[in-house]
Backbone as CSV, one residue per row, in Angstrom:
resi,resn,N_x,N_y,N_z,CA_x,CA_y,CA_z,C_x,C_y,C_z
1,UNK,-131.025,-7.367,209.963,-131.738,-6.773,208.834,-130.982,-7.031,207.549
2,UNK,-129.696,-6.905,207.588,-128.905,-7.152,206.411,-129.050,-8.596,205.973
3,UNK,-129.094,-9.501,206.942,-129.220,-10.917,206.619,-130.544,-11.187,205.938
4,UNK,-131.599,-10.616,206.454,-132.927,-10.798,205.857,-132.952,-10.227,204.451
5,UNK,-132.332,-9.120,204.276,-132.294,-8.474,202.968,-131.546,-9.339,201.967
6,UNK,-130.458,-9.926,202.405,-129.666,-10.794,201.514,-130.481,-12.009,201.129
7,UNK,-131.170,-12.604,202.093,-132.011,-13.776,201.831,-133.102,-13.428,200.833
8,UNK,-133.726,-12.264,201.042,-134.791,-11.844,200.120,-134.255,-11.652,198.698
9,UNK,-133.030,-11.090,198.636,-132.437,-10.897,197.313,-132.173,-12.233,196.645
10,UNK,-131.674,-13.210,197.427,-131.396,-14.542,196.871,-132.688,-15.195,196.392
11,UNK,-133.752,-15.041,197.180,-135.047,-15.610,196.765,-135.518,-14.958,195.478
12,UNK,-135.317,-13.665,195.371,-135.717,-12.951,194.154,-134.951,-13.447,192.933
13,UNK,-133.651,-13.665,193.164,-132.846,-14.158,192.047,-133.312,-15.527,191.603
14,UNK,-133.652,-16.373,192.555,-134.114,-17.722,192.213,-135.412,-17.659,191.414
15,UNK,-136.327,-16.795,191.873,-137.602,-16.647,191.145,-137.348,-16.146,189.734
16,UNK,-136.413,-15.182,189.628,-136.103,-14.637,188.305,-135.524,-15.711,187.407
17,UNK,-134.623,-16.573,187.958,-134.025,-17.649,187.160,-135.097,-18.636,186.704
18,UNK,-136.035,-18.937,187.595,-137.117,-19.860,187.240,-137.954,-19.273,186.109
19,UNK,-138.267,-17.972,186.238,-139.058,-17.320,185.193,-138.312,-17.329,183.857
20,UNK,-137.025,-16.982,183.926,-136.225,-16.978,182.701,-136.145,-18.382,182.090
21,UNK,-135.997,-19.367,182.977,-135.931,-20.766,182.497,-137.230,-21.163,181.824
22,UNK,-138.330,-20.778,182.419,-139.627,-21.117,181.834,-139.815,-20.414,180.496
23,UNK,-139.421,-19.154,180.461,-139.541,-18.389,179.194,-138.673,-19.015,178.118
24,UNK,-137.431,-19.364,178.523,-136.503,-19.982,177.558,-137.072,-21.316,177.040
25,UNK,-137.623,-22.093,177.978,-138.199,-23.395,177.596,-139.373,-23.198,176.646
26,UNK,-140.193,-22.174,176.928,-141.349,-21.899,176.064,-140.891,-21.486,174.675
27,UNK,-139.880,-20.610,174.627,-139.345,-20.169,173.332,-138.760,-21.334,172.553
28,UNK,-138.024,-22.198,173.275,-137.409,-23.366,172.625,-138.480,-24.290,172.049
29,UNK,-139.545,-24.455,172.802,-140.645,-25.308,172.341,-141.295,-24.734,171.080
30,UNK,-141.495,-23.404,171.083,-142.080,-22.744,169.908,-141.184,-22.913,168.691
31,UNK,-139.867,-22.723,168.900,-138.911,-22.837,167.790,-138.897,-24.260,167.249
32,UNK,-138.853,-25.238,168.134,-138.822,-26.645,167.704,-140.102,-27.022,166.952
33,UNK,-141.222,-26.548,167.464,-142.502,-26.838,166.812,-142.536,-26.240,165.409
34,UNK,-142.063,-25.006,165.303,-142.040,-24.331,164.010,-141.127,-25.067,163.037
35,UNK,-139.959,-25.496,163.520,-139.018,-26.236,162.661,-139.617,-27.554,162.220
36,UNK,-140.267,-28.226,163.138,-140.903,-29.507,162.792,-141.964,-29.323,161.729
37,UNK,-142.778,-28.328,161.871,-143.829,-28.060,160.888,-143.215,-27.701,159.544
38,UNK,-142.140,-26.902,159.589,-141.479,-26.501,158.348,-140.907,-27.717,157.628
39,UNK,-140.291,-28.632,158.396,-139.723,-29.837,157.791,-140.810,-30.703,157.178
40,UNK,-141.938,-30.831,157.918,-143.044,-31.638,157.392,-143.586,-31.033,156.111
41,UNK,-143.759,-29.685,156.121,-144.253,-29.013,154.921,-143.301,-29.223,153.758
42,UNK,-141.997,-29.118,154.084,-140.988,-29.294,153.030,-141.047,-30.708,152.480
43,UNK,-141.172,-31.693,153.389,-141.249,-33.087,152.948,-142.491,-33.330,152.112
44,UNK,-143.624,-32.762,152.580,-144.867,-32.937,151.828,-144.759,-32.305,150.460
45,UNK,-144.161,-31.098,150.407,-144.006,-30.419,149.117,-143.091,-31.230,148.199
46,UNK,-142.012,-31.787,148.789,-141.081,-32.592,147.992,-141.771,-33.824,147.453
47,UNK,-142.557,-34.510,148.327,-143.291,-35.709,147.891,-144.282,-35.363,146.799
48,UNK,-145.007,-34.272,147.018,-145.995,-33.868,146.016,-145.324,-33.539,144.689
49,UNK,-144.179,-32.849,144.784,-143.448,-32.483,143.557,-142.988,-33.739,142.831
50,UNK,-142.462,-34.713,143.593,-142.020,-35.968,142.976,-143.174,-36.678,142.316
51,UNK,-144.330,-36.721,143.004,-145.502,-37.383,142.439,-145.924,-36.709,141.149
52,UNK,-145.926,-35.357,141.152,-146.332,-34.629,139.953,-145.382,-34.904,138.801
53,UNK,-144.082,-34.949,139.101,-143.090,-35.223,138.056,-143.312,-36.608,137.489
54,UNK,-143.527,-37.593,138.390,-143.752,-38.966,137.928,-145.018,-39.071,137.102
55,UNK,-146.072,-38.401,137.565,-147.349,-38.465,136.851,-147.225,-37.827,135.474
56,UNK,-146.429,-36.756,135.382,-146.280,-36.078,134.094,-145.408,-36.887,133.148
57,UNK,-144.348,-37.504,133.675,-143.412,-38.229,132.823,-144.002,-39.523,132.290
58,UNK,-144.660,-40.296,133.159,-145.109,-41.627,132.775,-146.067,-41.628,131.594
59,UNK,-147.131,-40.817,131.596,-148.040,-40.861,130.448,-147.362,-40.488,129.147
60,UNK,-146.460,-39.482,129.195,-145.810,-39.067,127.961,-144.952,-40.170,127.408
61,UNK,-144.184,-40.851,128.295,-143.345,-41.953,127.837,-144.199,-43.075,127.288
62,UNK,-145.288,-43.372,127.969,-146.180,-44.436,127.517,-146.783,-44.104,126.164
63,UNK,-147.224,-42.842,126.013,-147.821,-42.428,124.750,-146.809,-42.497,123.630
64,UNK,-145.582,-42.029,123.932,-144.557,-42.047,122.897,-144.240,-43.466,122.483
65,UNK,-144.153,-44.378,123.464,-143.865,-45.782,123.152,-144.978,-46.380,122.321
66,UNK,-146.240,-46.099,122.721,-147.385,-46.619,121.972,-147.396,-46.082,120.560
67,UNK,-147.107,-44.781,120.420,-147.093,-44.182,119.087,-146.034,-44.820,118.219
68,UNK,-144.852,-45.050,118.809,-143.757,-45.671,118.055,-144.146,-47.069,117.609
69,UNK,-144.750,-47.848,118.533,-145.182,-49.203,118.186,-146.222,-49.180,117.091
70,UNK,-147.186,-48.237,117.203,-148.241,-48.138,116.189,-147.661,-47.789,114.831
71,UNK,-146.698,-46.845,114.827,-146.093,-46.452,113.555,-145.338,-47.607,112.938
72,UNK,-144.616,-48.377,113.786,-143.860,-49.523,113.263,-144.814,-50.556,112.685
73,UNK,-145.944,-50.794,113.397,-146.925,-51.763,112.898,-147.535,-51.287,111.598
74,UNK,-147.861,-49.977,111.529,-148.447,-49.445,110.297,-147.474,-49.554,109.138
75,UNK,-146.167,-49.294,109.416,-145.163,-49.403,108.355,-145.090,-50.829,107.847
76,UNK,-145.132,-51.790,108.776,-145.080,-53.190,108.369,-146.296,-53.560,107.555
77,UNK,-147.481,-53.108,108.026,-148.703,-53.458,107.310,-148.725,-52.851,105.919
78,UNK,-148.225,-51.603,105.807,-148.283,-50.946,104.509,-147.257,-51.513,103.548
79,UNK,-146.117,-51.999,104.051,-145.062,-52.468,103.161,-145.159,-53.961,102.877
80,UNK,-145.730,-54.724,103.793,-145.754,-56.173,103.638,-146.481,-56.657,102.389
81,UNK,-147.689,-56.198,102.099,-148.400,-56.716,100.923,-147.630,-56.529,99.627
82,UNK,-147.046,-55.362,99.436,-146.291,-55.099,98.207,-145.080,-56.015,98.129
83,UNK,-144.388,-56.182,99.267,-143.217,-57.048,99.284,-143.607,-58.485,98.985
84,UNK,-144.710,-58.929,99.584,-145.171,-60.303,99.350,-145.502,-60.528,97.890
85,UNK,-146.195,-59.565,97.266,-146.566,-59.700,95.859,-145.321,-59.756,94.980
86,UNK,-144.345,-58.926,95.310,-143.110,-58.906,94.533,-142.387,-60.245,94.628
87,UNK,-142.335,-60.800,95.843,-141.690,-62.101,96.042,-142.434,-63.182,95.285
88,UNK,-143.776,-63.146,95.330,-144.577,-64.144,94.630,-144.347,-64.078,93.132
89,UNK,-144.301,-62.877,92.566,-144.087,-62.730,91.125,-142.689,-63.212,90.726
90,UNK,-141.698,-62.892,91.557,-140.339,-63.379,91.289,-140.314,-64.897,91.317
91,UNK,-141.036,-65.467,92.263,-141.100,-66.924,92.391,-141.769,-67.542,91.157
92,UNK,-142.831,-66.910,90.680,-143.522,-67.409,89.486,-142.624,-67.309,88.255
93,UNK,-141.913,-66.216,88.121,-140.993,-66.052,86.992,-139.927,-67.148,86.996
94,UNK,-139.395,-67.404,88.182,-138.370,-68.444,88.307,-138.932,-69.805,87.920
95,UNK,-140.134,-70.091,88.394,-140.749,-71.385,88.082,-141.042,-71.526,86.585
96,UNK,-141.586,-70.470,85.990,-141.955,-70.543,84.571,-140.728,-70.729,83.680
97,UNK,-139.576,-70.203,84.102,-138.355,-70.358,83.309,-137.881,-71.808,83.274
98,UNK,-138.339,-72.599,84.245,-137.951,-74.005,84.292,-138.769,-74.862,83.322
99,UNK,-139.854,-74.309,82.793,-140.703,-75.045,81.853,-140.209,-74.872,80.417
100,UNK,-140.792,-75.654,79.519,-140.453,-75.546,78.096,-141.010,-74.270,77.487
101,UNK,-142.066,-73.727,78.094,-142.740,-72.570,77.500,-143.008,-71.489,78.534
102,UNK,-143.217,-70.268,78.031,-143.413,-69.098,78.889,-144.881,-68.845,79.187
103,UNK,-145.771,-69.232,78.234,-147.216,-69.056,78.418,-147.928,-70.299,77.891
104,UNK,-149.105,-70.540,78.471,-149.838,-71.753,78.109,-151.338,-71.491,78.216
105,UNK,-152.085,-71.935,77.186,-153.547,-71.801,77.215,-154.166,-73.042,76.581
106,UNK,-155.087,-73.632,77.309,-155.739,-74.874,76.858,-157.249,-74.736,76.947
107,UNK,-157.939,-75.164,75.875,-159.403,-75.209,75.875,-159.839,-76.543,75.276
108,UNK,-160.649,-77.283,76.034,-161.166,-78.561,75.551,-162.672,-78.569,75.789
109,UNK,-163.437,-78.870,74.731,-164.904,-78.918,74.834,-165.388,-80.360,74.735
110,UNK,-166.408,-80.679,75.552,-166.993,-82.018,75.582,-168.491,-81.921,75.308
111,UNK,-169.155,-83.060,75.325,-170.606,-83.081,75.128,-171.305,-82.217,76.183
112,UNK,-172.532,-81.827,75.869,-173.345,-81.000,76.781,-172.700,-79.639,77.058
113,UNK,-171.875,-79.189,76.109,-171.225,-77.867,76.216,-170.377,-77.712,77.472
114,UNK,-169.800,-78.804,77.939,-168.907,-78.725,79.107,-167.495,-78.438,78.613
115,UNK,-166.852,-77.490,79.279,-165.521,-77.058,78.862,-164.506,-77.191,79.996
116,UNK,-163.271,-77.374,79.547,-162.136,-77.350,80.477,-161.150,-76.324,79.937
117,UNK,-160.867,-75.285,80.742,-159.940,-74.230,80.317,-158.887,-74.005,81.402
118,UNK,-157.636,-73.982,80.953,-156.523,-73.706,81.866,-155.599,-72.705,81.197
119,UNK,-155.185,-71.688,81.957,-154.394,-70.613,81.345,-153.382,-70.026,82.322
120,UNK,-152.160,-69.865,81.853,-151.149,-69.063,82.545,-150.566,-68.132,81.499
121,UNK,-150.849,-66.845,81.646,-150.448,-65.851,80.646,-149.665,-64.738,81.333
122,UNK,-148.587,-64.299,80.690,-147.779,-63.221,81.249,-148.247,-61.884,80.694
123,UNK,-148.610,-60.970,81.583,-149.078,-59.645,81.178,-147.894,-58.756,80.788
124,UNK,-148.152,-57.647,80.059,-147.073,-56.698,79.714,-146.361,-56.147,80.953
125,UNK,-147.079,-56.095,82.085,-146.482,-55.583,83.329,-145.486,-56.569,83.937
126,UNK,-145.489,-57.819,83.417,-144.595,-58.840,83.968,-145.281,-59.761,84.952
127,UNK,-146.506,-59.421,85.357,-147.273,-60.269,86.271,-147.963,-61.383,85.480
128,UNK,-148.270,-62.448,86.208,-148.922,-63.578,85.558,-150.419,-63.596,85.849
129,UNK,-151.188,-63.890,84.801,-152.627,-64.086,84.948,-152.878,-65.589,84.843
130,UNK,-153.473,-66.152,85.881,-153.735,-67.597,85.912,-155.208,-67.838,86.157
131,UNK,-155.774,-68.799,85.428,-157.208,-69.083,85.573,-157.493,-70.530,85.189
132,UNK,-158.377,-71.149,85.953,-158.823,-72.516,85.659,-160.347,-72.561,85.719
133,UNK,-160.964,-72.997,84.604,-162.421,-73.173,84.545,-162.678,-74.620,84.152
134,UNK,-163.024,-75.420,85.133,-163.261,-76.846,84.907,-164.741,-77.144,85.164
135,UNK,-165.534,-77.179,84.069,-166.966,-77.443,84.204,-167.246,-78.938,84.396
136,UNK,-166.245,-79.764,84.176,-166.412,-81.206,84.379,-166.497,-81.550,85.863
137,UNK,-165.764,-80.797,86.674,-165.763,-81.044,88.127,-166.225,-79.818,88.913
138,UNK,-166.725,-78.809,88.195,-167.165,-77.557,88.841,-166.065,-76.919,89.686
139,UNK,-164.877,-76.871,89.108,-163.742,-76.233,89.776,-163.413,-74.930,89.053
140,UNK,-163.396,-73.853,89.816,-163.117,-72.528,89.232,-162.086,-71.827,90.111
141,UNK,-160.902,-71.612,89.559,-159.814,-71.000,90.318,-159.225,-69.818,89.549
142,UNK,-158.738,-68.837,90.305,-158.075,-67.685,89.697,-156.855,-67.310,90.528
143,UNK,-155.964,-66.540,89.896,-154.805,-66.009,90.617,-153.852,-67.093,91.086
144,UNK,-153.368,-66.921,92.322,-152.362,-67.837,92.870,-152.881,-69.266,92.971
145,UNK,-154.158,-69.421,93.321,-154.724,-70.773,93.435,-154.692,-71.487,92.088
146,UNK,-155.055,-70.768,91.050,-155.033,-71.354,89.708,-153.601,-71.686,89.296
147,UNK,-152.678,-70.780,89.561,-151.276,-71.010,89.210,-150.745,-72.256,89.915
148,UNK,-151.011,-72.343,91.211,-150.529,-73.478,91.999,-151.141,-74.799,91.543
149,UNK,-152.314,-74.748,90.955,-152.978,-75.963,90.467,-152.439,-76.358,89.083
150,UNK,-152.274,-75.382,88.214,-151.884,-75.665,86.828,-150.390,-75.948,86.695
151,UNK,-149.560,-75.229,87.430,-148.101,-75.338,87.239,-147.577,-76.773,87.377
152,UNK,-147.944,-77.517,88.431,-147.430,-78.892,88.553,-147.810,-79.774,87.357
153,UNK,-148.945,-79.480,86.720,-149.360,-80.244,85.533,-148.467,-79.889,84.350
154,UNK,-148.157,-78.599,84.217,-147.301,-78.170,83.114,-145.889,-78.740,83.230
155,UNK,-145.469,-79.021,84.455,-144.145,-79.620,84.651,-144.051,-81.000,83.982
156,UNK,-145.189,-81.644,83.798,-145.198,-82.978,83.167,-145.046,-82.909,81.649
157,UNK,-145.287,-81.717,81.083,-145.218,-81.565,79.631,-143.780,-81.308,79.181
158,UNK,-143.376,-81.990,78.141,-141.999,-81.846,77.665,-141.910,-81.653,76.149
159,UNK,-143.061,-81.485,75.476,-143.008,-81.350,74.024,-142.341,-80.022,73.632
160,UNK,-141.630,-80.055,72.517,-140.929,-78.875,72.040,-141.623,-78.252,70.853
161,UNK,-140.942,-77.302,70.242,-141.522,-76.562,69.107,-141.737,-77.443,67.885
162,UNK,-140.961,-78.493,67.759,-141.047,-79.342,66.566,-141.937,-80.566,66.771
163,UNK,-142.585,-80.677,67.914,-143.411,-81.859,68.189,-144.651,-81.870,67.296
164,UNK,-145.042,-83.043,66.775,-146.253,-83.129,65.962,-147.498,-82.915,66.812
165,UNK,-148.584,-82.502,66.172,-149.807,-82.156,66.893,-150.346,-83.334,67.702
166,UNK,-150.313,-84.549,67.133,-150.842,-85.708,67.855,-150.108,-85.929,69.173
167,UNK,-148.806,-85.750,69.127,-148.006,-85.927,70.345,-148.351,-84.853,71.377
168,UNK,-148.521,-83.614,70.933,-148.870,-82.511,71.837,-150.222,-82.775,72.485
169,UNK,-151.207,-83.219,71.688,-152.553,-83.460,72.214,-152.540,-84.608,73.215
170,UNK,-151.924,-85.724,72.852,-151.895,-86.889,73.753,-151.198,-86.570,75.071
171,UNK,-150.044,-85.915,74.972,-149.285,-85.593,76.179,-150.067,-84.638,77.077
172,UNK,-150.751,-83.677,76.474,-151.533,-82.696,77.248,-152.727,-83.361,77.928
173,UNK,-153.452,-84.210,77.203,-154.612,-84.901,77.791,-154.191,-85.779,78.969
174,UNK,-153.064,-86.469,78.824,-152.589,-87.327,79.917,-152.175,-86.499,81.135
175,UNK,-151.457,-85.404,80.896,-150.992,-84.570,82.011,-152.155,-83.968,82.789
176,UNK,-153.192,-83.531,82.063,-154.354,-82.907,82.715,-155.422,-83.931,83.093
177,UNK,-155.159,-85.202,82.768,-156.094,-86.290,83.078,-157.479,-86.021,82.478
178,UNK,-157.487,-85.693,81.197,-158.726,-85.396,80.481,-159.070,-86.537,79.522
179,UNK,-160.371,-86.685,79.308,-160.870,-87.720,78.396,-160.507,-87.373,76.956
180,UNK,-160.101,-88.385,76.198,-159.728,-88.172,74.793,-160.944,-88.037,73.887
181,UNK,-162.144,-88.331,74.386,-163.366,-88.216,73.590,-163.923,-86.787,73.669
182,UNK,-163.171,-85.874,73.185,-163.566,-84.476,73.218,-164.247,-84.094,71.909
183,UNK,-164.956,-82.979,71.911,-165.556,-82.434,70.688,-164.593,-81.463,70.011
184,UNK,-163.851,-80.740,70.832,-162.903,-79.760,70.272,-161.721,-79.597,71.208
185,UNK,-160.536,-79.517,70.632,-159.300,-79.364,71.406,-158.511,-78.200,70.825
186,UNK,-158.089,-77.284,71.692,-157.289,-76.146,71.228,-156.245,-75.789,72.277
187,UNK,-155.015,-75.629,71.825,-153.943,-75.268,72.745,-153.047,-74.213,72.097
188,UNK,-152.675,-73.198,72.868,-151.758,-72.152,72.404,-150.571,-72.103,73.364
189,UNK,-149.383,-72.148,72.777,-148.174,-72.178,73.589,-147.194,-71.115,73.094
190,UNK,-146.613,-70.369,74.043,-145.559,-69.410,73.715,-144.277,-69.880,74.394
191,UNK,-143.255,-70.126,73.593,-141.973,-70.583,74.122,-141.136,-69.390,74.577
192,UNK,-140.059,-69.682,75.281,-139.250,-68.618,75.889,-138.556,-67.747,74.838
193,UNK,-138.353,-68.283,73.645,-137.712,-67.476,72.594,-138.714,-66.617,71.828
194,UNK,-139.997,-66.653,72.272,-141.031,-65.850,71.637,-141.830,-66.592,70.589
195,UNK,-141.459,-67.815,70.265,-142.190,-68.612,69.284,-143.571,-68.981,69.814
196,UNK,-144.594,-68.736,68.994,-145.972,-69.059,69.394,-146.497,-70.163,68.459
197,UNK,-147.067,-71.192,69.080,-147.657,-72.292,68.310,-149.076,-72.535,68.771
198,UNK,-149.917,-72.864,67.823,-151.332,-73.141,68.132,-151.696,-74.493,67.513
199,UNK,-152.289,-75.328,68.314,-152.744,-76.630,67.858,-154.251,-76.707,68.064
200,UNK,-154.968,-77.129,67.037,-156.449,-77.182,67.120,-156.944,-78.460,66.422
201,UNK,-157.859,-79.122,67.123,-158.446,-80.339,66.560,-159.928,-80.324,66.875
202,UNK,-160.751,-80.386,65.786,-162.207,-80.370,65.944,-162.797,-81.656,65.392
């Protein structure tokens, strides 16, 4: 009887160990599953957070860069025209100082009321007014175009303040390639020292 009782007790212990082992295994499985889910959630949250940070940062940086580029372009556009005009006027002043005179105006009339007028005049502001009205060839220029057309012709003129009228007229007609058979010839010249001379032949 004692032997049977001992055997029964041993069997009971084995069953109890199996039950405990199964319970322990079940608990371990639950814990591992929970940890795995927690890690996945944490990873997903981390990924989502990173994505949100990237999405928030990128547009702002892009916008700021675009704004900076736009402002730089606007600054260039707003400042360039004034700078260009200033450079052009300085260039004209330099060129005009190389001539015998500071201002020049020519009017020649031909048959059929056709006129040739060329003018480079310095305004009180220091800017130059340039104009060409050539009814002989239907050429009409103003501003820089007129200046660029007339200036090279004026470079050919070398008469001074003491030159006789005939010399001034002949030299001017040759430089501008104009016919000497005019009805009326008039030229006004201002030299760099302020001397103004007017020559007229009708």
